[in-house]
Wavefront OBJ file of the C-alpha trace (Angstrom):
o trace
v -191.157 -2.857 41.579
v -192.348 0.389 43.132
v -195.980 0.745 42.173
v -197.042 3.482 44.563
v -194.879 6.146 42.869
v -196.149 5.347 39.372
v -199.020 7.319 37.883
v -202.020 5.812 36.102
v -200.491 6.109 32.623
v -197.235 4.428 33.689
v -199.070 1.584 35.425
v -201.287 1.029 32.378
v -198.269 1.038 30.053
v -196.391 -1.449 32.228
v -199.509 -3.641 32.419
v -199.869 -3.756 28.631
v -196.146 -4.488 28.228
v -196.448 -7.440 30.612
v -199.441 -8.825 28.709
v -197.476 -8.559 25.461
v -194.590 -10.459 27.063
v -197.030 -13.175 28.152
v -198.006 -13.767 24.519
v -194.410 -14.599 23.628
v -193.431 -16.420 26.826
v -192.326 -19.997 26.330
v -192.364 -21.640 29.732
v -195.173 -22.181 32.208
v -193.283 -20.565 35.083
v -192.488 -17.537 32.968
v -196.149 -17.113 32.011
v -197.372 -17.519 35.583
v -194.809 -15.023 36.891
v -195.739 -12.415 34.308
v -199.456 -12.908 34.938
v -198.938 -12.444 38.681
v -197.090 -9.171 38.064
v -199.847 -8.039 35.691
v -202.534 -8.898 38.259
v -200.709 -6.844 40.875
v -200.606 -3.851 38.532
v -204.267 -4.259 37.585
v -205.310 -4.298 41.222
v -203.277 -1.124 41.763
v -205.097 0.528 38.853
v -208.471 -0.458 40.335
v -207.544 0.746 43.824
v -206.371 4.156 42.674
v -209.044 4.865 40.058
l 1 2 3 4 5 6 7 8 9 10 11 12 13 14 15 16 17 18 19 20 21 22 23 24 25 26 27 28 29 30 31 32 33 34 35 36 37 38 39 40 41 42 43 44 45 46 47 48 49
């Protein structure tokens, strides 16, 4: 996933999509993987803004 070329709106949208996927995830590994991706995006939001 290329985060550096995404703008704030795109990062925020992707972050919210990942959190929605977490709500419907069934397995522990799936949830952990999605949360890690969401954390990466959130840190990118905080760094840039």
